[in-house]
KEKE-3310 file (N, C-alpha, C; in steps of 0.2 Angstrom, whole numbers, plus 5000, padded with zeros to 4 digits):
npx = (4995:4992:4981:4986:4993:5011:5013:5005:5011:5022:5022:5013:5023:5020:5021:5020:5006:4996:4989:4981:4991:4996:4986:4979:4988:5000:5000:5001:5008:5009:5021:5029:5028:5017:5017:5005:5001:5009:5018:5023:5038:5037:5024:5031:5045:5031:5026:5035:5040:5027:5029:5041:5039:5029:5041:5039:5045:5053:5042:5038:5035:5041:5034:5040:5037:5046:5054:5052:5056:5065:5067:5083:5086:5097:5102:5099:5089:5083:5090:5096:5109:5116:5119:5131:5131:5149:5156:5165:5158:5159:5153:5151:5148:5134:5134:5119:5108:5095:5079:5072:5056:5040:5028:5026:5024:5033:5051:5060:5072:5085:5088:5099:5101:5087:5089:5091:5077:5074:5079:5076:5066:5050:5040:5025:5016:5015:5016:5013:5013:5008:5015:5029:5041:5044:5051:5045:5034:5016:5010:4995:4988:4993:4992:4980:4979:4989:4981:4970:4978:4983:4974:4967:4974:4978:4975:4970:4970:4963:4966:4956:4963:4968:4980:4989:4991:4990:4995:4991:4994:4984:4969:4972:4966:4958:4947:4952:4964:4959:4950:4961:4967:4955:4954:4965:4964:4950:4939:4923:4920:4910:4911:4920:4923:4922:4932:4933:4934:4938:4937:4944:4940:4928:4925:4928:4921:4906:4908:4910:4904:4901:4902:4910:4909:4918:4914:4917:4919:4923:4908:4904:4910:4902:4890:4892:4894:4886:4886:4887:4902:4901:4910:4924:4941:4952:4946:4949:4941:4942:4948:4936:4927:4930:4931:4916:4913:4917:4914:4901:4890:4878:4884)
npy = (5043:5050:5058:5071:5086:5091:5103:5104:5091:5094:5107:5102:5091:5080:5061:5042:5038:5029:5013:5004:4995:4991:4985:4979:4970:4973:4980:4997:5003:5015:5017:5002:4990:4976:4963:4955:4949:4937:4935:4917:4909:4898:4905:4917:4911:4904:4916:4925:4914:4916:4928:4931:4922:4930:4939:4951:4957:4967:4976:4978:4981:4976:4975:4977:4980:4992:4996:4998:4988:4984:4974:4975:4969:4971:4982:4995:5002:5018:5028:5033:5036:5032:5041:5042:5050:5058:5060:5069:5079:5073:5067:5050:5037:5025:5009:5008:5009:5020:5016:5028:5029:5030:5033:5040:5038:5027:5025:5014:5002:4995:4981:4968:4956:4943:4932:4938:4943:4936:4937:4951:4952:4950:4950:4959:4964:4965:4974:4976:4981:4991:5000:5003:5011:5026:5026:5015:5002:5001:4987:4978:4972:4958:4960:4959:4944:4940:4942:4934:4921:4921:4926:4913:4910:4922:4936:4947:4964:4979:4997:5011:5018:5008:5004:4996:4981:4974:4962:4953:4941:4929:4930:4940:4957:4974:4972:4962:4967:4977:4972:4962:4976:4982:4972:4975:4987:4986:4990:4989:4984:4989:5002:5010:5021:5018:5024:5029:5024:5014:5001:4990:4995:4990:4980:4985:4994:4992:4984:4990:5001:5011:5020:5030:5034:5044:5057:5055:5041:5023:5015:5004:5007:5016:5012:5002:5009:5020:5030:5047:5056:5074:5081:5079:5069:5078:5091:5090:5077:5067:5074:5083:5074:5069:5079:5083:5069:5072:5085:5080:5082:5083:5074)
npz = (5029:5019:5017:5023:5018:5014:5019:5031:5036:5038:5049:5060:5063:5059:5064:5058:5057:5071:5066:5051:5040:5022:5017:5028:5031:5040:5057:5064:5081:5092:5089:5086:5072:5067:5060:5052:5040:5027:5012:5011:5008:4998:4990:4984:4977:4968:4963:4956:4948:4937:4936:4929:4919:4911:4909:4915:4927:4930:4930:4943:4959:4977:4993:5009:5028:5030:5018:4999:4985:4969:4956:4948:4930:4918:4919:4917:4921:4928:4939:4957:4965:4982:4996:5010:5024:5032:5045:5044:5037:5022:5007:5005:4993:4993:4993:4990:4977:4970:4961:4948:4947:4939:4950:4965:4976:4981:4986:4979:4984:4973:4968:4962:4961:4959:4968:4980:4985:4993:5005:5010:5019:5028:5016:5012:5001:4984:4970:4953:4939:4925:4920:4923:4925:4915:4900:4898:4888:4889:4898:4897:4894:4898:4914:4914:4911:4921:4931:4930:4931:4944:4956:4960:4971:4979:4987:4978:4972:4961:4957:4957:4948:4937:4935:4938:4948:4964:4975:4988:5002:5006:5014:5018:5026:5031:5040:5048:5053:5060:5068:5076:5083:5089:5098:5106:5111:5118:5112:5105:5089:5085:5088:5083:5072:5052:5037:5020:5001:4992:4980:4990:5004:5007:5013:5026:5028:5027:5040:5052:5067:5065:5048:5034:5017:5007:4995:4980:4981:4975:4967:4975:4988:4991:4991:5004:5013:5028:5029:5016:5014:5010:5005:4994:4993:4990:4997:5008:5015:5025:5034:5039:5039:5053:5061:5062:5068:5081:5084:5085:5077:5064:5048)
capx = (4998:4990:4977:4988:4997:5017:5014:5002:5016:5029:5019:5012:5028:5015:5023:5015:5000:4994:4981:4981:4993:4996:4978:4977:4993:5003:4998:5008:5005:5013:5029:5028:5026:5015:5017:4998:5001:5017:5019:5029:5042:5034:5021:5038:5044:5027:5023:5042:5039:5023:5031:5048:5037:5028:5045:5037:5050:5055:5036:5035:5037:5041:5035:5042:5037:5053:5055:5050:5061:5063:5071:5085:5090:5098:5109:5096:5085:5085:5092:5098:5113:5113:5128:5131:5137:5151:5158:5168:5152:5161:5147:5151:5144:5132:5130:5113:5103:5085:5077:5066:5047:5033:5024:5030:5024:5040:5058:5062:5080:5086:5089:5102:5098:5082:5086:5091:5070:5071:5083:5073:5064:5045:5036:5018:5011:5018:5012:5012:5012:5009:5021:5033:5047:5041:5053:5043:5027:5009:5009:4990:4986:4997:4991:4974:4982:4992:4974:4967:4981:4983:4968:4963:4979:4981:4970:4971:4965:4965:4964:4951:4966:4967:4985:4992:4989:4992:4994:4993:4993:4976:4964:4973:4958:4957:4944:4956:4969:4954:4950:4966:4966:4950:4954:4971:4961:4947:4935:4922:4918:4902:4911:4922:4920:4930:4932:4934:4934:4941:4934:4946:4936:4920:4924:4928:4914:4902:4909:4910:4896:4899:4905:4908:4913:4921:4909:4920:4921:4918:4902:4904:4910:4896:4884:4894:4896:4881:4885:4893:4902:4898:4917:4929:4947:4955:4942:4949:4935:4944:4949:4930:4922:4933:4929:4910:4911:4921:4909:4893:4885:4876:4888)
capy = (5049:5054:5063:5077:5092:5091:5108:5099:5085:5099:5113:5100:5088:5074:5055:5040:5036:5022:5010:4996:4997:4989:4981:4975:4964:4973:4985:5001:5004:5016:5014:4995:4987:4970:4958:4951:4944:4939:4929:4912:4906:4896:4909:4921:4906:4906:4923:4923:4912:4920:4934:4928:4918:4934:4946:4960:4957:4975:4980:4974:4983:4971:4980:4975:4987:4996:4998:4994:4984:4983:4969:4976:4963:4973:4986:5002:5005:5024:5027:5039:5035:5035:5044:5042:5058:5055:5064:5075:5081:5073:5062:5043:5034:5020:5003:5006:5012:5022:5016:5032:5026:5034:5031:5044:5034:5025:5026:5007:4999:4993:4973:4967:4948:4940:4931:4943:4945:4929:4940:4957:4953:4949:4955:4960:4966:4964:4978:4975:4989:4989:5005:5006:5018:5031:5023:5006:5002:4997:4980:4980:4965:4954:4962:4953:4936:4937:4942:4928:4916:4921:4926:4909:4910:4927:4943:4953:4973:4983:5003:5014:5021:5001:5003:4987:4974:4973:4957:4953:4933:4926:4932:4947:4960:4978:4970:4957:4971:4980:4965:4966:4983:4983:4970:4976:4994:4984:4994:4984:4985:4994:5007:5013:5024:5019:5029:5025:5027:5011:4993:4988:4997:4987:4976:4987:4998:4987:4979:4995:5003:5019:5022:5036:5035:5050:5060:5053:5035:5020:5013:4998:5011:5020:5009:5000:5014:5021:5038:5049:5065:5079:5083:5073:5069:5084:5096:5088:5074:5065:5079:5086:5069:5067:5083:5082:5067:5072:5087:5076:5085:5078:5078)
capz = (5029:5010:5019:5025:5015:5016:5023:5037:5039:5042:5053:5064:5063:5061:5060:5055:5064:5072:5060:5048:5034:5017:5015:5032:5031:5046:5060:5068:5084:5096:5085:5084:5067:5071:5054:5053:5034:5024:5008:5012:5003:4991:4987:4982:4970:4963:4959:4952:4940:4934:4933:4922:4912:4906:4906:4918:4934:4932:4932:4950:4967:4981:4998:5016:5033:5030:5011:4995:4981:4963:4951:4940:4927:4912:4924:4913:4924:4930:4946:4958:4970:4988:4999:5018:5029:5039:5052:5041:5032:5016:5005:5006:4991:4999:4989:4989:4973:4972:4955:4947:4945:4940:4958:4967:4984:4985:4983:4979:4982:4966:4968:4954:4960:4959:4974:4986:4987:4999:5010:5012:5026:5027:5010:5016:4997:4979:4967:4948:4936:4919:4916:4928:4920:4908:4896:4896:4883:4894:4896:4901:4892:4903:4921:4915:4911:4928:4938:4930:4934:4951:4958:4965:4975:4981:4986:4972:4971:4957:4959:4953:4941:4933:4933:4943:4950:4971:4978:4996:5004:5004:5019:5021:5024:5034:5045:5051:5055:5063:5075:5080:5085:5092:5106:5109:5115:5121:5109:5100:5080:5082:5093:5079:5062:5046:5033:5016:4995:4985:4982:4998:5009:5006:5021:5033:5028:5030:5046:5057:5067:5059:5039:5030:5012:5003:4989:4975:4980:4970:4967:4980:4994:4991:4992:5009:5018:5031:5027:5013:5015:5005:5004:4993:4997:4988:5000:5016:5019:5032:5040:5040:5044:5062:5066:5065:5072:5087:5087:5086:5073:5058:5041)
cpx = (4996:4985:4980:4992:5002:5015:5012:5007:5023:5027:5018:5015:5022:5022:5019:5012:4996:4986:4983:4984:4995:4990:4976:4984:5000:4999:5003:5006:5009:5021:5030:5024:5024:5013:5010:5001:5006:5015:5025:5034:5039:5027:5025:5037:5039:5029:5029:5040:5035:5024:5038:5044:5036:5034:5044:5041:5051:5050:5034:5038:5036:5040:5036:5039:5039:5054:5051:5056:5059:5067:5076:5089:5096:5102:5107:5093:5087:5087:5096:5103:5113:5120:5128:5136:5139:5153:5161:5165:5156:5155:5150:5148:5142:5132:5123:5111:5096:5084:5070:5060:5045:5027:5029:5030:5030:5048:5061:5072:5080:5091:5096:5100:5091:5082:5089:5083:5069:5076:5081:5070:5056:5042:5028:5014:5017:5014:5016:5010:5013:5012:5026:5038:5043:5046:5050:5035:5023:5008:5000:4985:4990:4994:4983:4976:4984:4985:4969:4969:4981:4978:4965:4970:4981:4976:4973:4966:4968:4962:4959:4958:4969:4975:4990:4989:4992:4989:4995:4992:4987:4976:4967:4968:4960:4955:4948:4962:4965:4952:4953:4967:4962:4949:4961:4970:4955:4941:4932:4921:4914:4904:4916:4921:4926:4928:4936:4932:4935:4935:4937:4945:4931:4921:4923:4923:4910:4902:4908:4902:4895:4904:4906:4911:4911:4917:4912:4922:4918:4912:4901:4905:4905:4889:4886:4893:4888:4880:4890:4895:4900:4905:4920:4935:4953:4951:4941:4945:4936:4944:4939:4925:4922:4931:4922:4907:4912:4915:4901:4888:4884:4879:4882)
cpy = (5052:5058:5068:5080:5090:5097:5106:5097:5089:5103:5108:5094:5078:5067:5050:5037:5030:5018:5003:4998:4991:4983:4978:4969:4966:4980:4992:5004:5007:5014:5008:4994:4979:4967:4953:4944:4945:4932:4925:4913:4904:4903:4914:4916:4905:4913:4925:4921:4914:4926:4934:4924:4923:4941:4952:4960:4965:4979:4979:4978:4978:4976:4974:4981:4994:5001:4993:4993:4985:4979:4974:4970:4966:4978:4994:5004:5011:5024:5031:5034:5039:5037:5043:5047:5056:5061:5071:5079:5080:5066:5055:5039:5028:5015:5001:5011:5014:5020:5024:5029:5032:5034:5034:5044:5031:5027:5021:5006:4994:4984:4969:4959:4946:4935:4934:4945:4942:4932:4947:4957:4950:4953:4953:4960:4967:4971:4977:4978:4988:4995:5006:5013:5023:5029:5014:5007:4995:4989:4977:4973:4958:4956:4959:4947:4936:4938:4936:4921:4916:4921:4920:4908:4917:4933:4948:4959:4975:4990:5006:5016:5013:5001:5000:4985:4975:4964:4956:4943:4935:4928:4939:4953:4966:4976:4966:4960:4975:4976:4965:4971:4984:4980:4972:4984:4992:4989:4990:4988:4990:4999:5013:5014:5023:5024:5028:5025:5022:5004:4990:4991:4995:4985:4978:4993:4997:4982:4983:4998:5010:5018:5026:5034:5041:5051:5056:5047:5031:5017:5009:5002:5014:5018:5004:5002:5016:5027:5040:5056:5068:5083:5076:5075:5075:5092:5092:5082:5071:5070:5082:5080:5067:5073:5085:5077:5068:5080:5086:5079:5082:5079:5078)
cpz = (5022:5012:5020:5020:5017:5018:5030:5041:5041:5046:5058:5065:5063:5058:5057:5061:5063:5068:5058:5042:5028:5015:5019:5033:5040:5050:5063:5073:5090:5095:5086:5076:5067:5062:5053:5047:5029:5020:5010:5006:4995:4985:4982:4975:4965:4960:4954:4947:4937:4929:4927:4916:4906:4904:4909:4927:4933:4933:4939:4957:4971:4988:5005:5021:5033:5025:5006:4991:4977:4961:4947:4936:4920:4914:4919:4914:4927:4938:4947:4963:4977:4992:5007:5020:5032:5041:5048:5036:5021:5014:5004:5000:4993:4990:4987:4982:4975:4965:4955:4944:4944:4949:4962:4974:4985:4982:4983:4979:4978:4968:4961:4955:4962:4967:4980:4987:4991:5005:5011:5018:5023:5022:5011:5009:4990:4975:4958:4942:4928:4916:4922:4930:4914:4900:4892:4891:4891:4892:4901:4898:4896:4910:4921:4915:4919:4931:4936:4934:4942:4955:4962:4971:4981:4982:4983:4972:4966:4958:4955:4945:4936:4930:4935:4946:4958:4973:4986:4999:5005:5012:5023:5019:5030:5039:5050:5056:5060:5071:5080:5085:5091:5100:5110:5115:5121:5120:5106:5094:5080:5085:5088:5071:5058:5038:5027:5009:4991:4987:4990:5003:5010:5011:5027:5034:5031:5037:5053:5057:5065:5053:5037:5025:5009:4997:4984:4976:4976:4971:4974:4988:4996:4993:5003:5015:5023:5033:5021:5012:5009:5003:4999:4996:4996:4993:5008:5020:5024:5036:5043:5044:5052:5066:5068:5067:5079:5090:5089:5082:5065:5054:5036)
residu = (MET:LYS:MET:PHE:THR:SER:LYS:GLN:ILE:GLN:ASN:PHE:ASN:ILE:GLY:LYS:ILE:ASP:GLY:ILE:TYR:SER:HIS:GLY:ALA:TYR:THR:TYR:LEU:LYS:GLY:TYR:LYS:THR:VAL:LEU:ARG:LYS:PHE:SER:PHE:PHE:ASP:LEU:GLU:LEU:ILE:LEU:TYR:ALA:LEU:SER:SER:TYR:ASN:ILE:LEU:GLU:ASN:VAL:ILE:PHE:LEU:THR:VAL:ASP:SER:ALA:TYR:VAL:ILE:ASN:LYS:ASN:ASP:GLU:THR:GLN:HIS:GLU:ASP:ALA:TYR:ILE:ASP:SER:ASP:ASN:GLU:LEU:LYS:ILE:LYS:SER:SER:ILE:SER:TYR:ALA:LYS:ILE:ASN:ASN:ASN:ASP:TYR:THR:PRO:ILE:ILE:LEU:ASN:ASN:ILE:LYS:ASP:ILE:PHE:ASN:ILE:GLY:ASP:ILE:ILE:SER:ILE:GLU:ILE:TYR:ASN:LYS:LEU:TYR:THR:ASN:GLN:GLU:SER:ASN:ASP:GLU:ILE:LEU:ASN:THR:LEU:HIS:GLY:GLU:LEU:ASP:ASN:TYR:TYR:LYS:ILE:TYR:VAL:PRO:SER:SER:ASN:ASN:LYS:LEU:VAL:LEU:SER:PRO:LEU:ASN:THR:SER:LYS:ILE:TYR:GLY:LEU:ASN:TYR:ILE:SER:LYS:LEU:TYR:ASN:VAL:HIS:VAL:ASN:GLU:ILE:LEU:SER:ILE:GLY:ASN:ASP:THR:ASN:ASP:ILE:GLU:LEU:LEU:ALA:SER:THR:GLY:TYR:SER:VAL:ALA:VAL:LYS:THR:SER:THR:TYR:GLY:ALA:LEU:ARG:ALA:ALA:ARG:CYS:ILE:SER:THR:HIS:THR:ASN:ASN:GLN:ASN:ALA:ILE:ALA:TYR:ILE:ILE:TYR:LYS:ALA:ILE:LYS:GLY:LYS:GLN:MET)
# end
């Protein structure tokens, strides 16, 4: 959905698009979500122990297919209350509170007990930030240490912004999700066009029959793709690539 502007989403009534999400952990097809990879209870216990050891639990977002969650240990987390609209148009305060974080992509639900992590459903991704709230100091050194300690047990993605670690269950990959979709639709991978721009897109770009990296992609993505777009994401690169592919013109 990040490829569309808020105006485009509103004007064209765009809902969630069929595809592979959370680095390949689940697919969304025709309104149904299918979890392909998730953390086990043992995984969560190990990760929580590591996070607690470095006192960085409050810098973490836990993601399910439907929601994002954060842990509040000291009741000082910046938050906003949720309300339920009743029939008489009176707002009733909900028991749920949402954390105010630096990442506008999420509005995470606050959990006041660490044990609640085991009751929120399948956790498919865990994002560990160097700074999640505005009043925090950056924890870059701790992130580097955690990367070294957890790298053998989980798939770890570091975005180009270098402000977080994204943990996924081992063997999570976009190409695995793509194979799942290709079998479902009976379309060979060699007939699929993939578009990417970051290191977590490299395997996908290298595996499909047609692949394009947007202009400002990482070095690895540019090397893996079969073609490179002349447009950046800010220049609607994805829309331009799809348009050219449909028109059958050379990019």
